[in-house]
N, C-alpha and C positions, 0 to 999 in steps of 0.2 A: 092690557094697558099698552098704549102707544108710546114707545120710548124715543121715537124720532124727534119730537119737539124738545125733549130733554137733552138729547145729544147735540142738537142744533144750538140750544141755549148755551151749553158748556163750551162749544166751539167758539161762539161769539165772545164769551167772557175771556177765554184764553187769548184770542186774537187781539181783543182790546187791551188786555194786560200787557201782552208782548209789545204792542204798538206804543203803549204808554212808557214801557221800560226803555224802548229804543229812543223815544223822544227825550226821556230823562238823561240817557247816556249822551245823546247828541248835544243836549243843553248844558251838561256838566263841564265846567271849564277844565281844560287839560293843563296839567302842571309839569313844567320842565325844570330840571335841576342842572345848573352849570357849575363845574368845579374847576378852579384855576390851578395852574402849576405853581410850584414853590419849593420843591424838594421836601426836606423834613418839615417845613412849615405846613405842608399839605396834610399832615396828621390832624390839623385842626378840623378838616372835613369830617373826621370821625365823630368829634364832639357835636358838630352840627347834626349829623345823621342820627345820633342818639336822641337828640331833642325832637327831631322830625318824627322818629318812630314812636316816641312816647306820646305824641299828640295824635297819632293815627293818620298823619298826612300821607296820602298815596301819590307817589310820583309816577308820571306817565312816560317820561323820556329823560335820559341823562346824557350830558355831553361833558367831556373832560379833556384836559391837557396835562401831560407829564404826570406828576403825582396825583392830580385830579382824575386822570384817566385810569390809573391803577385802582384807586379807591372806588371810583365810579363803576368800573367794570365788576369789581367784587360785589358791590351793593346791587348792581343790576342783575347779577347772577343768582342772587338769593340770600346773601349774607345780610344780617341786620347790623345796625350801628353798634350794638352791644357785642356781637360776635367779632366785628372788626376790631373793636377796642381790645378784646382778649387776644386776638391774633397778633396784632402789632406790638403788644406789650411783651410778647414772648420771642420776637424776632431779634437775632443778633445782627444789627445793621452793619457793624464793622466787618463781620465775615461776609455779609451780603454784598457790600460795596467793594470790598477788597478782593472778592472772589476767592476768599480763603477756603482751601480744601483740607479735609482731615489728613493728617500725616500718613495714615494708613492707606490713603488712596494713591499716594505716590509710589511709583515703581521702586522695588527694594533697593536697587543700585543707585537710585536718585535721591533717597531720603537724606543722606549726608549732605548732598549738594544743596538741597533746599534750605539747610541750616548752616550755610558756609559763606554765601555771597550776599553782600548788602545791596548791590545794584546789578541788574541784568538788562543788557541792551541788545536788541537785534543788530546784526552787523553783517552787511553784504557788500561785496565789491569794494572793500576797504573804506566803507562809509557806514557810520552809525545811522541806523534807520529807527527813529523813535516810534513807539507804538501809537496807534490812532487814539488810544484812550488808556486810562489807568486800569480799567476793568473791562473784561469781555461781557460782563453781565450774565455769566452762566448760572451762578447761584440764584440770581433774581429770576431768571427764566424757569429754572427747575422748581422753585418755590411757587411761582404763580401758576405753572401748569398743574401742580398738585392741587392747589386751592380751587382751580377752575375745571377740574376733571369731570365734575358732574354736568358741565355744559360743553364737553368736548365735541359733541356732534353738532353744535349750533354754529353754522358758518355764516349765517345772516344775523348780525347783531340786533336787528329789529325783532328777532324771534326770541330773544332772551326774556326772562320773567319781566324785566323792565327794559324796553328798547334802549339802545346805547350806541354811541359813536365816539371816536376820539380824534385828536388832531396830531399830525406829525409834520415834519418839514423835509422836503426834498433838498438834500445838502448840495446837489449839483446846480440847481437853478433857484433855490431859495423860495420855491412855491409851497403853498399849503397843500397838504394831502389829508383828505377826510377818510378815515379808516372805519368802515361800517360792515365789512364782510371779510371772511377768511379765517385765519388762525388768530383767535382772540388773544392768546398769550403773547404771540409774536407782535401783535398790533400794539398792545399797551406797553410792551417792552420798547418798541420803536418810539412811541409817544413820549416815553420817559427817558430816552437816551440822551442825558445831559451831556453836551459837548465837553470833551476832554476827560469826563468822568467815565462814561460808558461808550463803547465803540458803536458806530452806526449799525443799523439793521437793514438787511436787504429784503424788500417785499415787492413782488411783481416787477423785478428788475429795476427798482428804484432804491437809492441809498437814502435812508431816512434817519433823522435825528429828532431831538426833542421838539415837540410842537410849539413850545413856548417861544421859540425863536421867531415865529411868524404870527401866532395867534394863541395867546395864553388864556383867553376867556371867550370861548366860541359861542357867544350869545346869539349872534345873528343866524348862525347855522342851526342852532337849536330852535329859534323862533320859526324858521322855515319849515320845521317838521310839524307845524300846526299847533304849537303851544300857545295857550292863552295867558297863562301866568308863569313867570319865571322866577325861581329862587336862585340867586347867585351867591356863591361863596368865594371871596377874593382873598388869597393869602400872599399877594405880591407885596414887595417892599415899596415903601415910599422913597422919594428922592432924599439922599443924605445931604446934610448941611456941611459947610466947610470944615467944621470941627471934627466931623466924622470921617472925612476923606483924608486918611493919614497914611495910606499905602497905595502901591500900584494896583493890587487887586481891588481895592475899594473904588478906585477911579474906573477900572474896567467894568465893574458891576454897575456903577452909576451910568456909564455910557450905554450899557445894554438895557438899562431900565428906562431910558428916555422914551423909546417908542411905546413900550407896553403901558407905561404910566399915562402917556398922552392918549393912547387908545382908550384907556379906562375912563377918561373924562367924558367920553361919549357913551361908553357902554354902561356906566353906572346909571345913567338916566333911562336906559332901556330895560333895566332890571326892576321888576316889580317889588321883590323883597331882597334887598342888598345886604348881605352879611359880611362884615369886615372884622375878622378876629384881630385882637391885639397881639401881633407876632413880632413886635419890635424887640430886639435883643436876641432873636433867634436867627439862624441862617439856614442855608439849604442842607447842611449836614448836621444839624443839631438833634440827631436822632436820640442821643442820650438824655434829652430833655423832653421826651415824648409825652410823659404824663402831663407836664405843664402846657404843652402845645395843644393836646386834646382838650384839656380844660378850657383853654382860651377859646376854642371853637364852640364849646358848650355854652360858655357865658355870652359869647357874641350872639348865638342863636336865641338864648333866653331873653336878650334885649329886644328881640323881634317877636316875642311870644304872642302878643295880641294879633298881629298880622298873620302869623302861622296858624293860629287857632281857626281863623276864618276859612282855611283851606281844607277842613275836614269834611269833604264831600263823600256821599255814598257812591262807590264805584264798583264796577264788575270785578270779578276775580282776575288775577293775572292769566295771560293766555297759556302759560305752562307752569306746571307744578314741579319745578326743578329746584331741589334743595341741596345745599352743601352736605357732604357726608365725609366722615373720616375713612380713608382708604388704608387699611392695614396690610393687605396683600393683593396681588393681582396675578393674572395668568397671561403670559405672552404667547400668542398662537403663531405669529409669523413676524419676521423682521425684514423691513425694506430699507435699504441704504442707498442714497445717491450722493454724488459729489466727490467720492473717493477715487483717487488716481494712484498715488504712491503707496497707499495703505490698503491692503486687501480687506475684503468682507470678513474673512476668517480672523484677521488681526483685530478688527473692530469688535466682532462678536466675542473674541477671546478676552478682550479688556472688559466688555460689558458682563461677561460670565452669565449669559442667558442660555437657558435650555428650552427648546421648543415644547410647547404644550405642558409646561410644568409651572405650578403655582409657586411664587416666591413672595417673601415679605416686601413691602414697599421700601423698607429700610435697605434691604439687599439690592433692590432695583436701583435706588439712589446711589448706593455705593458703587455699583457698576458704572453708572454715568460718571461719577467722580473719578473712577479709575481711568476712564478714557480721556476725560478732560485734563487730568493731571499729567498726561504724557506731554502736553504742550505742543502736540503735533497738529492741532486744529485751532484755527482762529475762532471758530464757533461750531457748536453741535446743537442743532435745534431739532426737536422731535415732537411727535404727537402720538397720543394713545387713542386709537379709533376702535369703537365698539364693532362687534360683528353680529349681524342679525341672526337671531335664533341660535346663538352660540355663546358660551361663557368665555370671557376674556377679551383681550385687545390685540390689535395689530400695532406694532411699533413702527412708525414711519419716521425715519431719520434723514436729516440733511446735514452733511458735513462740509465745512470749508477748510481745506487743508492749508496749513501755514506755508507761505512761500519762502519764509525765512528759515534757514537751517543752520545759521552761524550766529553765535552769540558772544558778546564781550561782557565779561562779568568782573566786578570789582569788589574788593573787601579790604578791611583794615583790622589790625589786631595789636594788642599789647598784653604781655604776660611776663611773669618773673623769670621764665626760663629762656624763651626765644627773644624777649624784649620787643621792640617795635617792629612792625611788619606791614607791608602793603602788598595786596594780592591782585594780580592781573591774570585773568583766565580767558582762554579762547576755547570755545566748545563748538564742535561741528557735528551735526547729525547727517546721516546718509552720506558719509565720506566715501565709502566703497560699496556699501550695500544699503538697502532701504531701511534695515532695522539695526544699523550700527550707530555708535556715537563715540567720538574722540574728544578728549578734554586735556588741556595742558594748563597747569597752574605755574606761574612764575611768582615767587615770593621774594620781594626786595626789602631790605632793612638791615638790622644789626646782624642777622644770620640769613644769608641768601639760601633759598631752598627751591626745589621744584617738585612737581607731582604730575605724572602723565598716566592717563588711563584710556584704554580702548576696549570696547565691548561690542560684540555681535550679539544682540539681545534676542533670545528665542524664548524668553519667559519660562514656561513650564517644561520646555525641552532643554537640552544641554546648550547653554550659551558658552561662548569662547571669549576669553579676556586676556589682556596684557596690562601690567602695571609697572611703572618705574618711579621710584621716589628717592630724593636726596634730602637729607637732613643734616644740620650741624648746629652746635652751640658750644659756648664756653661756660664752664661751671665748676665750682668747688664741690667735689663729690666725695663720698665715703671711700677711703683707701681700700676697704675690704672687697670692693668690686674689681680691684686691679692687683692687689698684693696678698700673699698668704700671710699666716700669722707670724711666722719668723721674720719675714720681710718688714712687716709693720713694727715688730719689736726692734729690729735693727735700725730702721730709719726713724722711728719715733713719730711717724706720720699717721694721723687719723683722717685727715682731709687732704686731697690733692686737687690742685687747680688744673683742669684738663680741657682740651679741645677735642670734641667727639664729632666724627663725620661718619655718616651711614648712608650707603646707597643700597637699595633693595629692589630687585627686579623679579617679577613673577609672571609665569604663564599658568593659566588655570582654566578649568571648565566649571560651570556653575549651573545648578538647576533650582527652580523654585517649586515648592509644594505648599498648598493652602495659603498661598500668596505671601504670608508673613514669615515663612521658613526659607532660608537659603543654604544650600549645601555646596561648598566649593572644595575642589581638590586640585593640586597642581605642583609645580616645581619652582624653587626659589633660589636665586643667587643673591648673596649679601656680601658687600664689601664693607668691612668695619675698620676704621682707623681712629686710634686714640693716642694722643701725645700730650706732653706736659713740659712746662718750663720749671716746674717745682723741683723735679729731679733732673740733673744735667746728664747728658750723654757723655761719650768718650771725649768729644769736643765740647767744651763748656758752653760754646755758643749755640750748640744744637739742642733741640728739644729731645726729651727722652721719649722713645717710641714704645708704648705699651702694647699696641695692637695694630697690625696692618695685615688683615687676613681676608681671604675670599672663602666664603662658606657656600656649600651646595646642600640643599635639603629638599625633601618632599614635605608637603603640608596638606592639612585638611582643616576646614573651618565649617562649623554649623552655627547659624545665627537665626534667632527668632526675635522679632521686634514689633511690639504693638504699642509702644509708648506714644502718647498723643503729642508729646513735645520732647525734644531731645534734652533741653536744658532745664525745663521746669515741668516735668511730667505730673499730671494729675490722675492719670489712670493708665494701665497697661502693664505688660510683662516684657522683660528683656532677658535674653540669654545669648552669650557669645562664647563658644568653645573653640580653642585652637590646639592643634597638635603639629609640632615641627620635628621631623626626623633628620638630624644633621649627619650627612653621609661622607662629607669630604671637607677638608680645610687645606688651604695653601701652606707652603713650607714654613711660614712664620710660626705656626703652631707645631712644635716638635712632637713627634710620636702621637699624632692625632688618633683618637679612638671615637667611634661614632657615639652619639648620645641623642636623646629626645627631650623636648620640653613640652609639657601639657599645661594648659591653664584654662580657666573658665570664669566668667562673670555672670551673675544672675541678679535681677532686680524686679521688684514688684511695687508699683505705685498705685495709690488709692486716695480718694478724697473723703473726708468726713463732713465737709460743707463746701459751699461755693468758694470759700476763701482759703480753707486749710487742707493741705494735702501732705501725705507721707510717702517716702520712698525708702523701702528696705532693700539692702543690697548685701550680697555675699560674694567673695572672690577667693580664689585659691589657685595654686600652681605648684608643680614639682618637676624635677629633672630625673630622667632615667638614663642608665648607662654611665659613661665616663663623667666624672665630676670635676676634672681638672681645669676645664675652660670656664673662667669666672665672668668674662665680660658680657656674656649673655644671660647671667643670672638675674634673678628678680631684684628690683631696687625700689623701695618705697619712699615716698616723700613728695611734698608739694601739692599743688592743686591744678586740675586741668582736665582736658578731654583729648582723646586720640594721641596719647603719648606713644613714642616709638618703642620697638623691641619689647622688653619686659619691665619697663618703667611704670610703676603703679602710683597714682596719686594717694597721698596720705596726709591728712590735715594734722597740724601740730609740729611737723618736721619739714625741713627744707627738702628740695628735690634731691633724690638719690642719696638719702641719708642712711637708710636701713637696708642691708643686703643679705642675700642667702639664696641657696638653690631650691628652696621651697618656702611656701608661706600660706597663711590663711588670713582673711580680713573680713570684717563685718562693718556695716555702717548704717546709720539711720539719719534721714534728713526730714525735718519738718519745715514746710514751706507755707508761709502765710502771705497771701496777696493783699497787702494792706490797702493799696489803691490799684487801679487797673494797670497791669504790667509793672507794678512795683512790688518786690518780694523781700520779705524778711525771712532769713533761713537760720535755723538752729540745727547743728550737725554734730554727730559723734561718730568716731571710727576707732576700731580696736583691731589689733593684729598680733600674730606671732610670725616671726620670720627668722630663719637660721638655716644651717645646712642639715638636711635629712630629718626634718621635724616629723615627717610621716613615719619614719622608721623608729624614732625615739618615743613617739606618742605625744610630743610637745604640742602638736597642732590642736590637741583636745584639752589643753590646760587653760587656766586663766590667762588673759592677754598680757604679754610683756610690754606692749606699747599701746598708748592711748592718745587720742587727740580730739579736741573739741573746738567748735568754731561758731561764731555769730557773724552773719553776713547780711549785706543789703545789696539788692540787684535791681536794675532797671532793664526791662526787655525792650530794646530799641531795634530799629531796622538794621543797624550795624551789627546787632547781636547783643548779648548780655554785657552790661557794664556793672562790674561786681567789685566789692571790697569785702574781704573776710578777715576777721581777727581770730586767730587760732591759738590754742594753748596746749602744751604738752605737760602733764603732771610729772612724767619721769625726768624731763629736762628742767622742770620748773621755769620754763621760758615760753615766750609768746612769739608768734610769727604772723606778719601781715601778708596777705596775698591780694594782688590786684589783677583785674582782667578787663580788657575792653574789646568787644567785638567777638564774632564767631571764631571758634578754634579751627586752625588749618595747618 
């Protein structure tokens, strides 16, 4: 049998079929999709994409600006509309926009500072230098990079599963920049860098901001890619009427909208299927109304259902089968860093906590990035994960932009029932003497003038060297037992004494960290304590009676472990703080001084049972060893607050410094219900035994002698907590109110 004719026939059939297929592809209209910017209103694009997917419409090219570029890039990389819906419903946009980092990412010695100041301003050459934006966009960059990791090798955006480009604005000359190659994550971050909200992005030596400034609907540029039919989704505002222009921001937004709305009069006519979701009532930061905005996009697309159905053409498969995938772990083979001058490669790698050729969880990788960013030593930290041919893992290629500002002016305000009103002014300077040091001075003005100075040469997991100096003072009616012995109390008949207390404490110490959340400090301390009162007259009736004017010298050690996610309203984490002070010397005011030691510890465990309800269980205790005659440094329970000096311990149900003794135990339970975002209702109970030598007598293990309960309401504001607590003591059969405004300092 001659098979040549059969082979020839098959060849002709295949050739004719391929030719017919090519002709069909050439004759199939190409569909472009243009997505406008609009901040949170751009979530409506997701609703439109869900409808497009459900109809089977295949898009050939995508162009986007701002939020349209972000959603467009994700869709172009392989995400479906339904997947995008799920992703954006889970994102905490407040943390994203505010660049909020987990508390655990902040350096140990900086954690108290981040919950102490309401305002932080760069300050150089005696001038306040306002930041270029509210957010660096670091959280946004990290999230987008993770979502786009499956296309990290694609540098030409036309090679994505769906070809894509986006628009940015050169802030120096106001010209449009079309981003179609390079780092995809960086490009869409630049396109969405809304002025004043996100800082500009540098690409190819150009400083770029939100593309909506010059072109919020790039239909002409998309048509130039050879698109026959264009679907356009417009989420821009209409012009407001006079009744809606009620504030300066309203007027500024209106002015900004003049050009884009006038442009749209022409661009609407160029759009084959124009989809305009009803986003009236939403603004650029209405992310908390994401469900409604996505639905608005879906309904707008459904109104164009017949027109969209006509676009269900048979099309070839995408040029690349790149699909999103969850990344649980990764292996870093090599790290390349550029842009660092003052901070060494070792410093950067130390913060990242990366080990070469070792697989780590993506969660641990992200935590390392957060650790570095949280130092605030860098204006930006942009990175890529590049695959290595024929080898498992990635190379981390990072570019840092060191902050030129190393001086900060910080402000805060506070009110409580002990220190009364206070205004805080802080000056912080990094790299004062060395590249890795920081000096900080708090000046506290108000009813009780105070100061706090700290200097630290930070060497992280090696031994750091630090200095502290602090001055505190307050006037308060306190328990006489802190100052007088039993016979003196009987003779004078005083249970309470109105005193003025002044305390200056100076410390020199060395500190080391291990496992990041542990800090061990040892050092020497000088304390000058002065207590006087008008209640008891001195030899001269015009003089205050001086209870204490003593200089103490001691050695101290401190071990601290802190994984609380929030200092004031923890929902998870563990806390431990243990102190030991060995007092070796006191000045002549204390007669026949004998050395003594004071040990104390606090422990806490916070956990959540739901998104709204959290519990915090705490135990506290302390005792004195050696000579017991010095009372002024004994433990004193009462009041409410944080970071109280010496051995003053908060205890609800009693006023400050009401219960005293040289040893104590205390337990407390706090239930915190977040009824609205940042609005907390708290129910608390605390129980204690306090007296002299309760660990010798066994009283520490008996039923509590003192109890206190409190119901509180708190609002977590940028100034700090604003709190009111109603507390009740069964023993006293009396109630006490506590008020607090702002961070404690």
